[in-house]
C-alpha positions in Angstrom: -24.5 5.5 6.8 -23.2 7.4 9.8 -19.6 7.3 8.6 -20.2 9.1 5.3 -18.6 12.3 6.4 -15.5 10.4 7.4 -15.3 8.8 4.0 -15.7 12.2 2.3 -12.9 13.6 4.5 -10.7 10.6 3.8 -11.4 11.0 0.1 -9.5 14.3 0.1 -6.0 12.8 0.6 -6.8 10.0 -1.8 -8.0 12.3 -4.5 -4.9 14.5 -3.9 -2.7 11.4 -4.2 -4.3 10.5 -7.5 -4.0 14.1 -8.9 -0.4 14.4 -7.8 0.4 11.0 -9.3 -1.2 12.0 -12.6 0.7 15.3 -12.6 3.9 13.4 -11.9 3.3 11.0 -14.8 2.7 13.9 -17.2 6.1 15.6 -16.8 8.0 13.7 -14.1 7.6 16.3 -11.5 4.7 17.6 -9.4 5.0 20.2 -6.6 7.6 18.7 -4.2 7.7 15.4 -6.1 10.7 15.0 -8.4 11.3 11.3 -8.4 9.7 7.9 -7.7 10.8 7.7 -4.1 9.4 11.1 -3.2 6.1 10.2 -4.9 6.0 6.8 -3.1 6.6 8.5 0.3 3.9 11.1 -0.5 1.4 8.4 -1.5 2.2 6.4 1.6 1.7 9.3 3.9 -1.4 10.5 2.2 -2.8 6.9 2.2 -2.1 6.7 5.9 -3.8 10.0 6.5 -6.9 8.7 4.6 -6.8 5.6 6.7 -6.7 7.6 9.9 -9.4 10.1 8.8 -11.7 7.4 7.4 -13.4 4.7 9.4 -11.9 1.5 8.2 -13.8 -1.7 8.7 -13.0 -4.2 11.3 -15.8 -6.7 10.6 -17.4 -8.6 7.8 -16.3 -9.1 4.2 -14.8 -5.7 3.9 -12.1 -6.7 6.4 -11.0 -9.4 4.1 -10.5 -6.8 1.4 -9.1 -4.1 3.6 -6.3 -6.1 5.2 -4.7 -7.4 2.0 -5.1 -4.0 0.3 -3.4 -2.3 3.2 -0.6 -4.9 3.4 -0.2 -4.7 -0.4 0.0 -0.9 -0.4 2.6 -1.0 2.4 4.6 -3.6 0.5 4.4 -1.6 -2.8 5.5 1.5 -1.0 8.5 -0.2 0.6 9.4 -1.7 -2.8 9.1 1.6 -4.6 11.2 3.3 -1.9 13.9 0.7 -2.1 14.1 0.2 -5.8 12.9 3.6 -7.1 10.9 1.7 -9.8 7.6 3.2 -11.1 5.8 -0.2 -11.2 5.3 -0.5 -7.5 4.5 3.1 -7.3 1.6 2.6 -9.7 0.4 -0.4 -7.6 0.6 1.7 -4.5 -1.6 4.5 -5.9 -4.1 2.0 -7.2 -4.3 0.1 -3.9 -4.7 3.3 -1.9 -7.6 4.4 -4.1 -9.1 0.9 -4.0 -8.8 0.7 -0.2 -10.8 4.0 0.1 -13.4 2.7 -2.4 -13.9 -0.5 -0.4 -14.3 1.4 2.8 -16.7 3.9 1.3 -18.9 1.2 -0.4 -19.0 -0.7 2.9 -20.2 2.3 4.8 -22.8 3.2 2.2 -24.2 -0.4 2.3 -24.2 -0.6 6.1 -27.6 0.1 7.7 -27.7 2.9 10.2 -26.8 1.9 13.7 -24.3 -0.8 12.7 -20.5 -0.2 13.0 
């Protein structure tokens, strides 16, 4: 429970990523994003910011979700950057959001005093 504020702060870049991606899907451009590669780089950087701001789990079952989610997000980002395809970009945005949700749920379920 002590990490709730970190999850809230980490939620800001995640929610911004989702909003930017939805705006990008609507008309193919959003703020500084004008193509798939720019959106992938933005989602990757904002996802890393959320990771740094939030307290990611190092123990328990959440670790077994967080590690593959993070690795999958990185792989999707690299694939989107290399190919310029929208499919990996969608996967990247979903994995970034899912990663934050897993971390937040873990912290909400962890009793006070436990890491």
